[in-house]
N, C-alpha and C positions, 0 to 999 in steps of 0.2 A: 545351566541352559544359557547358551549366549546371546547376547543382544546384538543385532545388528542396527546400523544408522539406517533412518528412515530415506525413502526415496521422494524426490521432490516432484514428480510426474502425476502422483494422485492427491487432487485438491479441488476445493469446491467454492465458490464465490456466491454470496446470497445476498440481496437486500428486500427488505419488505417481505420477508417470507418466501422469497422466490429465488431459486437457484438459477443462475448465470453462468453460461458456459464461458470460459476464458482459456487461452491457452498460456498465459503467461501473467504472473504476478511480481512485481518488483517494490523495492522501497519500503521493506517491513523493518525500519530502522527507528532506533531510539536512543540519543544522546544525552548527556550533561554536561554542560558548559563549566568547567573548572573555574574559580575564582580564588586570585592570587590576592592575599593578604599581607601587609607587615604592618608594623607600627615602629614608631621612633624609638624605642627603646630596645629594638632587636638589633643585634651587632651587625657590621657591614657584611660578615663573613656568612651571616645566615640566611639559607635560602628561604622565600616566602611561604607560609600556609597555605595549604589548598584546600578549599571549601567547595562543597557541590554547590553549583548555582541552577540556573533554569534547565530545566528537562525539555527535550524539544525532540520531534519525530520528523522524518523527511515525507516526500509527498510519496502517495501510491500510483504506481504505475499499472496498468491492465491493458490486455491486449487480448484479442479474438479475431477470427475469421469473420469477414464481411459476409452477410445473406442477404440475398435479394428482399428488397421491402422492409429491410429492418435498419431503420436510422435512429434506435432510441436513445444510443450513446451522443452523436451528434445532437439530437433535438435538448438533451439534458445539457450540452455544452452550450447551447445557444439559450437557453432557458425560456424558450417557446415565449420570449417578448415579455415575460414576467418582470417587474421591478426588483424583486427579493429572488436570489438564487437558491434553488430546491437544494437543501441538504439532505443526505441519506447516511444511515448508519449501517455498514458493511458488516458481514462476519465472512473471514476467511480460514477456511478449514482444512487443515493437513490429514489426510486420511492415511488407514493403513491397509494390507491388502488384502482384506475383506469390505472395505468401505467404511469402516467406523473411524469417527473422528480422534485423532492423538491430540493435536494442539489447535487451539482457537484463537485467533486475532479478532479482536472486536475495533473497530474503526468508528470514531465518533463523530457524525456531523460533517460528512466528507462532501466537497463539490466539485464540479471540474474546472481546471485552469488551462488545460490544454488538451485540443484533440488532434490527433493524426491520422490522416488517410493511409491508404496504402501506397508503397511504392510501386508504380507500375513499370512492367520492362518487357518489351514486343520479345523477347527470346527466352523470357523466364517460365518455368512450370510450378511456381510456388502457389500457395495458397494467398488472397488477398487479406492481410492483416489490417485491422484499425486499432489505435489504441487512445487511450484517455488517461490523462494525469489529474490525479485527486488532490487537492488541500485538505487539511481534516482538523479537527480540534483534540485528536488524543487517539491513543492506539496502546490497547492493553491485551496481554496473552496469558491464555490458560491452557490447562490440560482437559480432557475430557473427563 
């Protein structure tokens, strides 16, 4: 039986056990900085040795349509005046055709660093979209 690549339009985002509807998720990236190493005994023609260094992740971006009387993303960004920012663990799940989980990304201790309001245009007919960019302390990927 042939296997087909997964589609990107069927996914869910949740935190605190609650599914939140988003139209776009970005930034599921992880990279490792290489470290070059040379010692004094290596000849001048020898390339530096490469070793894995610090692992780091990009910021997560989430976008969704704005709904009347729902400013929870903006309030989270403002932190409602608290001295310490509220951190949330997120789960981003890619779903198959039947709605079952295929890949799961766990985002640890995320908090908003940027809020984007909608772009307004008097001649447009698009949905008003808000976005939030999240810093976090780790990302893991697993299969269902």
